[in-house]
N, C-alpha and C positions, 0 to 999 in steps of 0.2 A: 514830393507833393503832387506834382502834375500827373505822375504815372498812376498813383493809387488813390488820390483824393484825400489822403490822410497824412498827418505828420507821423514821424517814426515813434514818438513817445507822447501819446495823447495826454493833454493836460499837464504834462511835465514841463519844467522850466525850459528845456531845450526845444520843446515843441511850441513854445510861445515866443514868436519873434518880438524882439525889442525889450523883453523883460531882463532886468539887471540880475547880476549874480546874487543869489540868496545870501542873507546874513545869517550864518549858522553859529557864529561865535567861535569857530574852529580856527586855531592857530597851530599849524604844524611845526614841530621842532625842526630847526634848520638842519639840513642834511639828511633828514629822514624821509621815507616814502611810505605811503599807505600800501599794505599788502593784503592778499587774500590767498589762503591755501585752497587750491581747487578740490582737493579730496575731502576736507572737513568743512569747508565754507567759512572758516575762521578769518575774520578781518582784523587787522592789527594796525594801529596808528599811534605814533608818538605825538601828543599834543601838549600845548602849554596853557596853563590856567593861571588866573590871578592877574596882578598888575604887571604891565609890560616891563617895568623897571626891575622887578624881582619875580619872574614867573616860576611856577611849579611844574616840572615835567610830569606827565601822566601817561601811562601806557594803557590805552583804551582798546577794548576788543568786543566784538559781537559776532554772531554767526548769521550768515545769509546764504540762501540758495542761489542768488543771482551774482553775476560777475561784477567786478568793480567798474564803476562809471568813470570814464576818462574824459578829460577836457577841462577847459577853464571855468566851467560853471560848477564843478564838483569839488568838494573838499574830501569828505569821507562818505562815500555813497556807493551802494550797489543797486543795479537796475536791471529789470527784464525789458529789453528793447521791444519785444513784441506786445507786451501788455501795459507797460508804463509802471508796473508795480516796483516798489523799491524799499530800501532800508537805508537810513542815514544817521549820522551822528550830529548832534547839536549840543551847544552849551548854553545854559541860562545863567542869570545872575544868582547869587547865593540865596537860598530860601531859609537861612537860619537853622540849618541842621534838620529840617523836616524830611521825613521819608516820603517816598512816592505816595504811600497810602494817606499821608497827612495833607497832601496838596489838593486844592479844590479842582474840579473838572475844568474850570475856566483857565487854570494855569496851562493846561495842555492845548486848549483851543487858542489861547493868546500866544503861546510860545511856538507851537508847531505849525499853526495854520495862519500866522500873521501875513500881511501883504508883502513883507520883506523876507519872510522865511521860505522854507522849502515847501 
């Protein structure tokens, strides 16, 4: 910061001192690791959904041009350190079988941009 006058990831969680780890709803399956194929950009994560007493394992994947973000503030996330651009995985409560097209715009604002979210 003192050298450049900027944080490494502007407006990102790691660039905001004192902000707590975001609540993304991600629970990684024990013993698994998030991975990204450098050639294809495919990100792969084994997560658990549902009740903690009887979770359902899910293999989640997406493609990102950025490398995996590492550290205690990140669950499943890729970031460009030079711009702060990123892609991340988050889990919401069940919406009763609605598709993405059926959800109101407020769902995305409330879920993705909440003060406790990413």
